[in-house]
N, C-alpha and C positions, 0 to 999 in steps of 0.2 A: 602428830606425824609431820615432819617438815615438808615431805613431798606427798602429793596426791595424784592418783592416776585415773580418776573418773570425773565426769562432769558433775555428777550428783555430789561427790565429795567436795569438789571445788565450790559449788553453790552453797553447801553447808558452811564451808570455811569462810566464804565472803560474808554470809549472814552473821557468823560468830565474831567477826573482826570488829572491835570497838573503835569507831571513828571518834576521836576525842582531840581536844586541844593539847598541843605539845607545849611543855613549859620551856619555850625557847626564849632565851635572853639575847637581844640584839644590841650590841654596843653602838653608841652614837656614830663613831667613825665608820662602822660597817654599814649602818643605815645610809650615811651620806655616800659611801662608795657604791653601794648597790643602786641607789636612786640615780646617781650620775650615769651608771651603765644603762639604766632604763631610759633616762632622759636623752642621752647622747646616741644610743644605738637602737633603742626599742627592745633590747634583749637583756636577759640575765641568764647565765648558764649555771647548772648545778651538776657536779661530778660525784657520782655515787659508786659504791661497790654493790653490785647486784646481789640480791638475796637477803637483805637486812629488813627485819620486820618494821622498823621505824621509818624506813625511807619514804613511804607514802605520806606519813604524818609530817615529815620534814617538808615535803612538797606542799602539803596543805598549809602548814604554818607560814611558809614563805609567801604563798599566794595571798593569804590573809594579811600578812604584815605589810605587803607592798601593793595591795589592792588589785591583784592580777586575776584575770579570768582566762587568758590564753595560755595554754600549756602544750608543750611538744615533748613526746616521749620516744625513746629509742626502742620502739616496738615495730614489728613488721607492718608496713603500710597496708598489706593485704588483709589485716584484721580490721581495717577501718569500718566496713559496713557491719561486721559482727558487733564491734564495740558500740557503734552508733545506735544500733537497735537495742542493745542491752541498756544503754544509758537512757533510752527513751522509755524503758519500762518492760521490754520484752525479756523472756528467759534468755539466758546465755546460750548461744548456739555453739555446737562443737566445731572446731577448726584445727587443723594440724599445727598452725603457728601458735596456738595457745600453749603448746606443750614443749617449748624450747628447753625448759629445765635449768636455765642459767640464772634465774632469779630476777630477770628484767620484769617479768609478769608475776605478780603475787596476788594472793587473796586480798591482802590489804590494799593494793593498788586499785583493784576492782571495786572494793567497798568505798574507798575515798572518791574515786571518779564518779560513782553513782551518787554519792552524797553531794558532791559539788554540782553535778548536773541537775539534781533535784532542786537545789537551791538557786538555779539559774546562774551559776558562777563558773561555767566551764565552756570553753571553746577548745577542742582537742585536736591535735595533729599527731599522727604516727609517722616517723620519718626514716625508719630503716627499710630499705628496698632491696629487691633482688639485683645482684650484680652478675655480670658475665664472668665466665671462667677465666682465670688469670688476672682478674682485677686486683690491684694492690690495696694494702691497708689505707694508704693515703687517698686513693681513688674512691674507696667506699666512703671515707669521711668527707671528701669533697661533695659527693652526691648527697649525703645526709645534710650537709650544710646548705646545699641548694634547696632542699625541701623545706628546711626551717626558714630560709629567707623568703621563699614563695609564700609561706603562711604569714610571715611577718609583714610582707608587702600587702597581702590581702586584708590584714587587720590593722593597717597603718593608721586608720582613723581612730583606733582605740588608743587613748592617751596612756593607758596603764602599761602596756608593753607585754612581752611574752617571756615565760620561763621555759627554757629548754633543758631537759634532763637526759643525761647519758652516762655511760660508764666513765669513771674518772680518767681513763687513758685518752678519752676523746675530747675533753672540755678545755684543756690548756689553750691559751690564746697565742702561744708561740710554738714553733716546731719542736718536737721531742726526738728521742732516739728511735721511736717507732716510725716517725714520718711527720706528715703535716696533719694534725688533728682537726676535727671540724671546728673547734674553737678558733684555731688560727685562720682557717678559711673564712669564718664569720668576721674575724677582726679585720681582715683585708677589705671586706665590703662594708662593715659597720664599725669604724674606729670608735674606741671607747667602751666596747663590750667587755664585761668582767665575768670571771668564773668564780663560783664558790666551790671549794673542795671540802667534802665531808671527811673529817679525821675521826676514825673509829677507835675507841678504846678496846681493851681486851673483851672478847665476846665471840658470838657465833654468827655465821651467815650460811646461806645455802646457794651453791653454784655447782650444778651437776653433782650434787652430793653435799652432805653436811661438812662445814669447814670452820676453822677457828681463826680469829685475828691474833696476830702477835701484838701484845700491848705496846702502844706508842707513848712515850713520855710527852706530856703537854708543856706549854710554855709556863714560865713562872706565874703563880697566882691563879692557876686553873683550879676551879672547884671540882672536886672529884665526881660529883653527881650532876653538875650543871651542864645543860645543853646550851651552847653559846655560839653565836655568830660574831666574829671579831676580825680585826685586821692584825695579821702577824707577819712582820717583815714585808709589808706591802701587799700581801695576799689575803683574800677573803677565805677564812677558815671557819667551818662549822664543826665544833667539837661535839661528838656523840659518845659519851663515855662508856655506856653499857649497852651495846647493840645486841639485839636478839635475832634468832634465826627465823626467817620468813617461812610461811607456808606457800610452797611453789608447785604449780602444776607441772608434773614431770612423769610421763608415761614410760620413759626408758630407765628409770632409776633402778628397778629390780634387775634389769639386764646388766647394768654396769656393776651392781653389787655382787652378781653371781660369778 
């Protein structure tokens, strides 16, 4: 089942998720670009499509590849105490913000976070906050960028830097048709920051319901089954050829289906 509607089912899904090494190939030019971003800005951004099973494994692989322990996620900051207690070994407490259903929060994320915390390799920040009525898309992103910067400042003594993960509409480092994304806000304060965009092949994801990707042709020389981080026309691209549907806590799924 891609969606689950009880805490007990979520706990079972977390326990069943296999936390394993992702066969990620990182080309030398991409290594150099990502390291420059971390060295110059203290930050590296990752833009995902929410609801893909492999997303947390991608996060884990990048943290391992670049020696990172600081991670920021586009999760509601009100979940901070719930997640902190869970990562310390407590049972997962129920909270309305767990059940967004848009794929930001998945069983795989919770499994990976707990594994990283148990290994002493995680300092976590949740940076999506409550906005006042009438706030614009750009204002929300500016507020999220401010929370990321506050965490980056607090951890400035850590030489490794911070990986910030958000939906891929939020991570570009220049303004887009939607407005000024958090990536552009961060770039004003931390010149040199780079974003990695995950490019998904044909497959499935879960965002308020099961969905499919439209297959995207890759660049020349792309191996059909290879998960690869590379530079393409100056951009950092992570190819994920066969994405799968994540298991997502979503208590409203049945109501939307009826």
